[in-house]
N, C-alpha and C positions, 0 to 999 in steps of 0.2 A: 504493501501501499505505500504513496506519496500523498506528503501528507502538505495541508494545507489548511486555510481558514476560510469558512462564509460569513454573509455577508450580516446577517442582520445583528450581531454581535458589536458590531461597526458603525452603524447608524449613525452615529453619534460624535464618527471618526474622518475626518480627509481623508480622500482618496490615495493621496500621496503618502500622507500620515501611516496609514495601511504596506502599502507597499513598501515604506521604510520596517515595519513589525513584520512584515517576512522573511524582508533579507536579513533580519537582525538574530529571528530565530533560526534562519536556515529553511522557512519553509516553498514548500515549489511553486503553487497554486493559490490564488484567491479568488475566493468569487464574487460578484460584481453583481447590486443589485441593480436594475432596470423601473425606473418608475416606480420602484415598490413604497416607496416611504420621499417625504419633502425633502431632504439632504442629501438625496441620489444626485449625483453626479449630472446623470443622463434620466432626463424625464420624457416622456412623450413630445414629438415634434421637434428632438433633437438636433441641432446642425448635422452636419458632417466633418466639419473644425470643430466640432464637439466630442466628437466619437474617433477622427483621426489624434486629439490628445490625451485621450484616454487609452489608446492605442498604444501610442506614443511614452506614456507614463510607464505603462507595465514589461515593455520592450527596452526600456533603462535600465528597471529596479532588476528585469531577467526574470520576473513574474511569471507562470503560465497562466493563462486566461481561457480553458476550458470553459467551465462553468459560470454559466448565470441565472440570474433568478427573474421569475416575474409571479408578483401576486395578481392571484386570482380566486373568482368562489364560482364554481360553478352548479350547486346546490340550492340557490333559493329559489322559494316559493316561487315566486314571479319569474314568468318565463324572460321578460323584456329584460331582466336585470343580468339572465345568463349572459344574454346575446349580447349584453353590453359590454360585460366580461371579457367573452371570444373578441368580441373586436377591438379591444385595448390590446388579449393578448396577441394578437395577429400583429399591431402594432410593433408590441416589444421583440415579436420572433423577427423583424424586420430588423430592427436595430439589434439584435444580436448576432444576426448573418453579419452583416455589417464590422460588425467586431471580430469576424470571424472564429469564433465561440462555436463550441459543441454541442454545448448542454445548454438545455433551457428548465429550470426548475418550475413547475407547475403544481397545483393544490388538484385535489377534486372539487376540493367544499369541507365546511366548519360546521355546516347541519347537523346533528344526532342522526343518527346510521337510521334508529328507526322510521324518519321521518322522509327519508330519502327511497321513496318506491316508488314502481310502478310508470307515471309521467313525468316524477322528478328526476326518476333512476334514469328511462332512457333519455330525458333531453343533457345530464351530467354525461351520457357516456355518446349522445351526439357530440357535443361541446368538446369533448378530449379530443374524439376522430377527427372532428373540422381542425381541432389546434395542430394537431399530425401530419395533416394535411400540408398546411402553412407551413409547418415545421421545416418538412423536405424541402418547398419551397424554394426557403431561405438558406436551405444547408447546413441546419439542425435538428436538434432530437429533442424533442419534450419528455420531462420523468414527473412523475406525479412523487413527491412528496410524501411518505407515511406518517400523517400528521394526524390527530385526534381532536377536537377542535377542542375550543377554551374556555374560560368563567372563569375571574378575578373569585379566591376562596382566601380568607382566614389571611390577607397580607400576604398573598402569594396567587398563584395558580390553581383551576383545579381544569384537568385533561377529561374526555370523554368522548366512546366512541364517534367517530366520523365513519364514513364510506371504504376511507383507503386505511386507515388503521385497524380496523375490524376484520381477524385472518378469515373470516370464511366472506366476505363480502369482498375484504381484498381480492382473494381467489377470484371471485365472480368478477373483478370489473376487472381483472387481466387479462378470464378469456374470455373478455365481448372485446378489449382493444388490440387491436395491429398489436404485432412482436415491434414494431415502429415505435411506440409509449413503450419508454424505459420507467425505469423506479429512482428518485433520492432515499437510501434509503437509511432512517433516523432511527437506531436504538434507541434513543434518552426520548422520541415520543412513546413510540411502545412501550418502555416502560409504564411511563407514565401513563397509559389508559391500563395496566394492571396485569401487562406479560412479562412474565420472569426473564431471567438470563435465557433458563437453556429453548423459552419459545421463542424470544429475540434470534437465539442462533440457527434453532430449526427453521424460521420460514426467512432466516438470511440466506439458508441451503440452498429453500424449493426456489428465491427468485434469485439467488446470484449469476443467472445468465443473460436477467434484465436489471442490473443495478447500473447504474452509471457514474453515480458517486452515491459518496454516504458524508452526512452530517454525525457529527459526534460531538455530542454531551450529554447531561444527566437531569435529572431532577432530586431535589433532595426533602425529602416529609419534614413538614411544620410542628408543633400541638397544636395548630388551632384547625388545622385538617386538610391545610394545600399545603399548595410544592413550592419550592423555590429552585428556581435555573442552577444551577452548579457546574465544575467543571468536572471530567471525564476520572473518576475514581474518587468522586465526594458524596457520589446519592447513591440510589437502592440499586441500581447493575454492576454485575461483580466483573469490574473490567480487565482483570487480568487473568479472566478468562474470556473474554469477547475480543480483543485486542489479539490476543497470540491466534485465536479462529481468524479475523477479518485479515488478518496477515501477510494471507496466502492471496487474497485478491488484485490484482493487479491494476486497480486503477488511482484513483486519488479519493482522501478520507478528505475530510475538511471540518477542523475546530469549530463548532460553532459554541463560543460561551457566551451568554444570551444578555448579560449583564455590562450595561455599557459604561459603569462608571469605574472599575477594575475587568475591564475586558483582556486587556495585558498580560495582568496578572492569570485571571484565569485563563488564558492560552497559554502561556506558560506555564501552567500546573498540569492542565491537559495535557499538554505535549509530556509533558513529564511523566504523568502516568501511563499514559501507552508508550512508550518508549520501553522502558523500566519490564513493563509487561511481557514485552516483544522481547527482550535483550536475558532477562529471568528464563525465558522457556527456551531460548538458542544458547545450544550445546557449545562450549568453550573449544 
């Protein structure tokens, strides 16, 4: 696995500072968020000059730009909202293609899994299929993140099952989508909705041929009943086991420490935990 960093934790950090941190910690890749947050350097309607400047910065720091992220939700109850999201995703896919990226992380949606059935399920699948067609036209591949729904809880968050975090629905979804649609595999999100380490590993093995890249993070339980985003090794999952299994993956694993106030320290601690686990399992 080649380590890098994901975009979300850096939403309050300028792009050049992010790239400098990648170089400082010897990381090879940095995911770029496209119009997913007001601070993102590339928004819808960005100019060719702005895109060229981003490519130039990545090249100057020697950091790979294979992964981009695009926020969306295809599980709204109102069909027109989903269609609006699809129109935006198609614009983001065009930007990703102009950047020379390989993958665009998308979401299936964040509605509770039980609410997304019948017509809402079919619309979600149709939007993802159309996004896959648009991605191919732009020379990129979409990858659905394994992500539950999220709400505030006890000073932290609570994750609940969405269509891409409940194993049976994830299997149904991937079976109905063309193989061009991949996955962003996020063990932390799966742990947050209740899967244990062995269940996460089982899902990884089931889908490893469709995984485009990883997000690597965790969540720690709070006494109030909520969860707090944390570094790999500090949460619910057994990263001494996960890191060794995931080390066989030939692609990119992006550390996604979610708290912007100490994102560098969280990045450092996650990287240390991952490397220590792999090194401990490697014979001298």
